N, CA, C and O atoms as CSV, one atom per row, in Angstrom:
chain,resi,resn,atom,element,x,y,z
A,1,MET,N,N,64.282,148.935,122.934
A,1,MET,CA,C,63.368,147.682,121.892
A,1,MET,C,C,64.539,147.135,121.608
A,1,MET,O,O,65.552,147.801,121.393
A,2,ASN,N,N,64.480,145.778,121.584
A,2,ASN,CA,C,65.035,144.777,120.813
A,2,ASN,C,C,64.789,144.416,120.108
A,2,ASN,O,O,63.948,143.525,119.992
A,3,GLU,N,N,65.589,145.087,119.039
A,3,GLU,CA,C,64.946,143.989,117.307
A,3,GLU,C,C,65.831,143.471,116.834
A,3,GLU,O,O,66.879,144.099,116.681
A,4,LEU,N,N,65.756,142.626,116.581
A,4,LEU,CA,C,66.351,141.199,116.843
A,4,LEU,C,C,64.692,140.117,116.590
A,4,LEU,O,O,63.920,139.730,117.466
A,5,MET,N,N,64.619,139.892,115.072
A,5,MET,CA,C,64.089,138.676,115.017
A,5,MET,C,C,64.750,137.535,114.392
A,5,MET,O,O,65.445,137.499,113.377
A,6,ASP,N,N,64.361,136.514,115.279
A,6,ASP,CA,C,64.783,134.875,115.317
A,6,ASP,C,C,63.233,134.418,114.371
A,6,ASP,O,O,62.161,134.701,114.905
A,7,ILE,N,N,63.228,133.605,112.754
A,7,ILE,CA,C,62.573,132.831,112.496
A,7,ILE,C,C,63.184,131.897,112.387
A,7,ILE,O,O,64.343,132.171,112.075
A,8,LYS,N,N,62.834,129.976,112.575
A,8,LYS,CA,C,62.606,129.026,112.369
A,8,LYS,C,C,61.452,128.264,111.415
A,8,LYS,O,O,60.419,127.866,111.953
A,9,ASP,N,N,61.748,128.017,109.483
A,9,ASP,CA,C,61.053,127.947,109.093
A,9,ASP,C,C,60.526,126.912,108.483
A,9,ASP,O,O,61.376,126.627,107.639
A,10,LYS,N,N,59.408,125.959,108.350
A,10,LYS,CA,C,59.321,124.290,108.214
A,10,LYS,C,C,60.807,123.631,107.731
A,10,LYS,O,O,61.404,122.958,108.572
A,11,SER,N,N,61.178,123.741,106.913
A,11,SER,CA,C,62.259,124.063,106.109
A,11,SER,C,C,63.874,123.378,106.915
A,11,SER,O,O,64.692,122.602,106.420
A,12,GLY,N,N,63.871,124.008,108.237
A,12,GLY,CA,C,65.025,123.722,109.327
A,12,GLY,C,C,65.621,124.612,109.058
A,12,GLY,O,O,66.631,124.756,109.746
A,13,VAL,N,N,65.373,125.653,107.985
A,13,VAL,CA,C,66.203,126.976,107.738
A,13,VAL,C,C,65.172,128.297,109.173
A,13,VAL,O,O,64.012,128.599,109.454
A,14,ARG,N,N,67.069,128.756,109.787
A,14,ARG,CA,C,66.813,129.466,110.567
A,14,ARG,C,C,67.568,130.533,110.386
A,14,ARG,O,O,68.765,130.566,110.102
A,15,THR,N,N,66.277,132.065,110.690
A,15,THR,CA,C,66.579,133.399,110.008
A,15,THR,C,C,66.444,133.689,110.935
A,15,THR,O,O,65.562,133.274,111.687
A,16,GLU,N,N,67.972,135.174,111.391
A,16,GLU,CA,C,68.105,135.950,112.776
A,16,GLU,C,C,68.106,137.825,112.056
A,16,GLU,O,O,68.795,137.924,111.041
A,17,ILE,N,N,67.823,138.370,112.249
A,17,ILE,CA,C,67.580,139.673,111.174
A,17,ILE,C,C,68.122,140.870,113.166
A,17,ILE,O,O,67.590,140.684,114.261
A,18,PHE,N,N,69.194,141.858,112.854
A,18,PHE,CA,C,68.941,142.612,113.399
A,18,PHE,C,C,68.892,144.352,113.033
A,18,PHE,O,O,69.810,145.064,112.626
A,19,ARG,N,N,67.606,144.677,113.314
A,19,ARG,CA,C,67.942,146.100,112.191
A,19,ARG,C,C,67.730,146.711,111.129
A,19,ARG,O,O,67.726,147.903,110.821
A,20,ASN,N,N,67.410,144.996,110.155
A,20,ASN,CA,C,67.808,145.188,108.774
A,20,ASN,C,C,68.854,145.697,107.833
A,20,ASN,O,O,68.803,146.074,106.662
A,21,LYS,N,N,70.385,145.530,109.220
A,21,LYS,CA,C,71.750,145.362,109.457
A,21,LYS,C,C,72.207,144.160,108.736
A,21,LYS,O,O,72.927,144.065,107.742
A,22,ASN,N,N,71.629,143.266,109.457
A,22,ASN,CA,C,72.944,142.302,109.796
A,22,ASN,C,C,71.953,140.947,110.177
A,22,ASN,O,O,71.073,140.897,111.035
A,23,LEU,N,N,72.537,139.562,108.968
A,23,LEU,CA,C,71.243,139.341,108.651
A,23,LEU,C,C,72.549,137.766,109.145
A,23,LEU,O,O,73.755,137.833,109.386
A,24,LEU,N,N,71.589,136.499,109.123
A,24,LEU,CA,C,72.212,134.998,109.948
A,24,LEU,C,C,71.459,134.274,108.533
A,24,LEU,O,O,70.477,134.589,107.862
A,25,ILE,N,N,71.820,133.865,108.508
A,25,ILE,CA,C,70.845,132.761,107.698
A,25,ILE,C,C,71.512,130.949,107.661
A,25,ILE,O,O,72.484,130.586,106.998
A,26,GLU,N,N,70.880,130.292,108.330
A,26,GLU,CA,C,71.694,128.317,108.774
A,26,GLU,C,C,70.654,128.211,108.540
A,26,GLU,O,O,69.518,128.608,108.797
A,27,GLY,N,N,71.822,126.900,107.377
A,27,GLY,CA,C,70.449,125.123,107.396
A,27,GLY,C,C,70.365,126.159,105.310
A,27,GLY,O,O,69.449,126.084,104.491
A,28,CYS,N,N,71.638,126.910,105.202
A,28,CYS,CA,C,71.452,126.676,103.082
A,28,CYS,C,C,72.103,125.706,102.824
A,28,CYS,O,O,72.854,124.877,103.338
A,29,ASP,N,N,71.354,126.172,101.301
A,29,ASP,CA,C,72.407,124.611,101.113
A,29,ASP,C,C,73.625,125.870,99.924
A,29,ASP,O,O,74.842,126.000,100.054
A,30,SER,N,N,73.260,126.155,99.508
A,30,SER,CA,C,74.819,126.960,97.806
A,30,SER,C,C,73.827,128.375,97.983
A,30,SER,O,O,72.728,128.882,98.203
A,31,LEU,N,N,74.762,128.459,97.785
A,31,LEU,CA,C,74.502,129.906,97.059
A,31,LEU,C,C,74.495,130.514,96.054
A,31,LEU,O,O,75.545,131.071,95.735
A,32,ILE,N,N,73.042,130.663,94.979
A,32,ILE,CA,C,72.998,131.557,93.753
A,32,ILE,C,C,73.615,132.617,92.971
A,32,ILE,O,O,74.392,132.656,92.018
A,33,ASP,N,N,73.284,133.076,93.366
A,33,ASP,CA,C,73.941,134.538,92.896
A,33,ASP,C,C,74.133,136.097,94.072
A,33,ASP,O,O,73.599,136.398,95.139
A,34,LEU,N,N,74.644,136.432,93.634
A,34,LEU,CA,C,75.780,136.932,94.733
A,34,LEU,C,C,76.038,138.593,94.146
A,34,LEU,O,O,76.715,138.613,93.118
A,35,SER,N,N,75.574,140.032,94.680
A,35,SER,CA,C,75.817,141.697,94.423
A,35,SER,C,C,75.303,141.773,95.449
A,35,SER,O,O,74.624,141.081,96.207
A,36,ASP,N,N,75.909,143.166,95.355
A,36,ASP,CA,C,76.131,144.310,96.573
A,36,ASP,C,C,74.581,144.566,96.890
A,36,ASP,O,O,74.323,145.212,97.905
A,37,GLU,N,N,73.323,144.007,95.926
A,37,GLU,CA,C,72.481,144.236,96.186
A,37,GLU,C,C,71.495,143.587,96.282
A,37,GLU,O,O,70.455,143.788,96.910
A,38,LEU,N,N,72.057,142.175,95.166
A,38,LEU,CA,C,71.107,140.698,95.705
A,38,LEU,C,C,71.583,139.162,95.909
A,38,LEU,O,O,72.216,138.535,95.060
A,39,ILE,N,N,71.236,138.724,96.994
A,39,ILE,CA,C,71.572,137.439,97.215
A,39,ILE,C,C,70.871,136.222,97.192
A,39,ILE,O,O,70.053,136.033,98.093
A,40,LYS,N,N,71.044,135.315,96.283
A,40,LYS,CA,C,69.734,134.144,96.384
A,40,LYS,C,C,71.081,133.253,96.445
A,40,LYS,O,O,72.252,133.406,96.096
A,41,LEU,N,N,70.038,131.885,97.292
A,41,LEU,CA,C,70.792,130.976,98.179
A,41,LEU,C,C,69.701,130.172,98.062
A,41,LEU,O,O,68.910,130.934,97.507
A,42,LYS,N,N,68.935,128.782,98.269
A,42,LYS,CA,C,68.573,128.186,97.715
A,42,LYS,C,C,69.389,126.453,99.368
A,42,LYS,O,O,70.549,126.104,99.587
A,43,SER,N,N,68.009,125.939,100.041
A,43,SER,CA,C,68.034,125.662,101.315
A,43,SER,C,C,67.343,123.956,100.743
A,43,SER,O,O,67.513,123.463,101.858
A,44,GLY,N,N,66.824,122.934,100.036
A,44,GLY,CA,C,66.081,122.125,99.339
A,44,GLY,C,C,65.366,122.600,98.818
A,44,GLY,O,O,65.474,123.821,98.932
A,45,HIS,N,N,64.170,122.134,97.914
A,45,HIS,CA,C,63.847,122.474,97.941
A,45,HIS,C,C,63.438,124.622,97.866
A,45,HIS,O,O,63.017,125.145,96.834
A,46,LEU,N,N,63.657,125.272,98.929
A,46,LEU,CA,C,63.597,126.944,99.230
A,46,LEU,C,C,64.576,127.275,98.899
A,46,LEU,O,O,65.722,126.924,99.179
A,47,TYR,N,N,63.842,128.562,97.760
A,47,TYR,CA,C,64.710,130.024,97.541
A,47,TYR,C,C,64.695,130.949,98.323
A,47,TYR,O,O,63.621,131.434,98.678
A,48,ILE,N,N,65.919,131.427,98.790
A,48,ILE,CA,C,65.372,132.508,100.246
A,48,ILE,C,C,66.322,133.896,98.991
A,48,ILE,O,O,67.179,133.837,98.110
A,49,GLU,N,N,65.854,134.502,99.361
A,49,GLU,CA,C,66.529,136.276,97.828
A,49,GLU,C,C,66.033,137.572,99.447
A,49,GLU,O,O,65.037,138.007,100.024
A,50,ILE,N,N,67.921,137.682,99.506
A,50,ILE,CA,C,67.272,138.667,100.275
A,50,ILE,C,C,67.669,140.288,98.931
A,50,ILE,O,O,68.448,140.094,97.997
A,51,THR,N,N,67.371,140.898,99.019
A,51,THR,CA,C,67.666,142.988,98.095
A,51,THR,C,C,68.163,143.704,99.096
A,51,THR,O,O,68.067,143.579,100.317
A,52,GLY,N,N,68.611,144.336,98.536
A,52,GLY,CA,C,69.503,145.396,99.380
A,52,GLY,C,C,70.347,146.604,98.881
A,52,GLY,O,O,70.410,147.282,97.856
A,53,LYS,N,N,70.703,146.574,99.578
A,53,LYS,CA,C,71.887,148.289,99.339
A,53,LYS,C,C,73.265,147.494,100.240
A,53,LYS,O,O,73.167,147.169,101.423
A,54,ASN,N,N,74.440,147.293,99.447
A,54,ASN,CA,C,75.718,147.661,100.011
A,54,ASN,C,C,76.024,146.242,101.044
A,54,ASN,O,O,76.884,146.004,101.892
A,55,LEU,N,N,74.878,145.481,100.504
A,55,LEU,CA,C,75.252,143.940,101.225
A,55,LEU,C,C,76.523,143.065,100.970
A,55,LEU,O,O,76.850,142.777,99.819
A,56,THR,N,N,77.123,142.712,101.886
A,56,THR,CA,C,78.550,141.988,101.518
A,56,THR,C,C,78.003,141.275,103.298
A,56,THR,O,O,77.390,141.617,104.309
A,57,VAL,N,N,78.929,139.832,102.571
A,57,VAL,CA,C,78.760,138.542,102.919
A,57,VAL,C,C,79.562,139.099,104.114
A,57,VAL,O,O,80.398,139.886,103.670
A,58,THR,N,N,79.656,138.969,105.837
A,58,THR,CA,C,80.348,138.752,106.438
A,58,THR,C,C,81.528,137.768,105.994
A,58,THR,O,O,82.705,137.933,105.672
A,59,ASN,N,N,80.589,136.559,106.137
A,59,ASN,CA,C,80.922,134.820,107.063
A,59,ASN,C,C,80.042,134.284,105.756
A,59,ASN,O,O,78.954,134.748,105.414
A,60,LEU,N,N,81.140,132.627,104.759
A,60,LEU,CA,C,80.015,131.728,104.468
A,60,LEU,C,C,80.415,129.971,104.776
A,60,LEU,O,O,80.954,129.486,103.781
A,61,THR,N,N,80.319,129.382,105.459
A,61,THR,CA,C,80.400,128.007,105.860
A,61,THR,C,C,79.085,127.203,104.865
A,61,THR,O,O,78.087,127.683,104.328
A,62,GLU,N,N,79.473,126.184,104.907
A,62,GLU,CA,C,78.793,124.837,104.240
A,62,GLU,C,C,77.341,124.764,104.473
A,62,GLU,O,O,76.654,124.006,103.788
A,63,SER,N,N,76.867,125.446,105.325
A,63,SER,CA,C,75.617,125.676,106.278
A,63,SER,C,C,74.822,126.602,106.074
A,63,SER,O,O,73.621,126.523,105.814
A,64,SER,N,N,75.853,128.047,106.255
A,64,SER,CA,C,75.109,129.277,106.490
A,64,SER,C,C,75.310,130.384,106.492
A,64,SER,O,O,76.159,130.281,107.377
A,65,LEU,N,N,75.300,131.309,106.313
A,65,LEU,CA,C,75.444,132.640,105.553
A,65,LEU,C,C,75.087,133.440,106.279
A,65,LEU,O,O,73.979,133.442,106.815
A,66,SER,N,N,76.514,134.798,106.533
A,66,SER,CA,C,76.521,136.251,107.515
A,66,SER,C,C,76.548,137.453,106.636
A,66,SER,O,O,77.348,137.345,105.707
A,67,LEU,N,N,75.951,138.456,106.683
A,67,LEU,CA,C,75.686,139.064,105.938
A,67,LEU,C,C,75.565,140.723,107.198
A,67,LEU,O,O,75.245,140.947,108.365
A,68,ARG,N,N,76.232,141.778,105.551
A,68,ARG,CA,C,75.585,143.255,107.034
A,68,ARG,C,C,75.851,143.703,105.138
A,68,ARG,O,O,76.533,143.416,104.155
A,69,GLY,N,N,74.653,144.657,105.652
A,69,GLY,CA,C,73.963,146.201,104.416
A,69,GLY,C,C,72.705,146.382,105.276
A,69,GLY,O,O,72.317,146.181,106.427
A,70,ASN,N,N,72.185,146.970,103.856
A,70,ASN,CA,C,71.371,147.838,103.862
A,70,ASN,C,C,70.720,146.855,103.497
A,70,ASN,O,O,70.988,146.577,102.329
A,71,ILE,N,N,69.551,145.803,104.214
A,71,ILE,CA,C,68.628,144.988,103.791
A,71,ILE,C,C,66.884,145.164,103.287
A,71,ILE,O,O,66.058,145.622,104.076
A,72,HIS,N,N,66.541,144.758,101.983
A,72,HIS,CA,C,64.865,145.573,101.560
A,72,HIS,C,C,64.483,144.945,102.181
A,72,HIS,O,O,63.889,145.173,103.235
A,73,SER,N,N,64.810,143.644,101.515
A,73,SER,CA,C,63.283,142.692,101.276
A,73,SER,C,C,64.302,140.805,102.119
A,73,SER,O,O,65.494,140.645,101.856
A,74,LEU,N,N,63.879,140.214,102.607
A,74,LEU,CA,C,64.212,138.824,102.470
A,74,LEU,C,C,62.567,138.218,102.442
A,74,LEU,O,O,61.506,138.512,102.993
A,75,ASN,N,N,63.170,136.944,101.209
A,75,ASN,CA,C,61.364,137.091,100.425
A,75,ASN,C,C,62.674,135.242,100.504
A,75,ASN,O,O,63.885,135.061,100.375
A,76,PHE,N,N,60.808,133.826,100.928
A,76,PHE,CA,C,61.469,132.429,100.553
A,76,PHE,C,C,60.479,132.185,99.162
A,76,PHE,O,O,59.884,133.087,98.571
A,77,ARG,N,N,60.469,131.175,98.910
A,77,ARG,CA,C,59.502,130.240,97.490
A,77,ARG,C,C,60.593,129.575,97.702
A,77,ARG,O,O,61.789,129.595,97.995
A,78,TYR,N,N,58.823,128.424,97.175
A,78,TYR,CA,C,58.780,126.432,97.140
A,78,TYR,C,C,58.918,126.679,95.667
A,78,TYR,O,O,58.967,125.731,94.884
């Protein structure tokens, strides 16, 4: 069973999550908050919030973020 979810939002943000353990977000502008239980990003008027346990950023570029950990939720709001 393939547990890969790939979502592209109308804002241009692309989200790829695998087994609630690995997450890739492309199209983000800035990192707002970072801890091992909460990560907040911004993309234009869109805010992205990831909650979980042992969240660790594995790669960060000008427009993308990769992380691993036990992901509990992924929320989007304008």
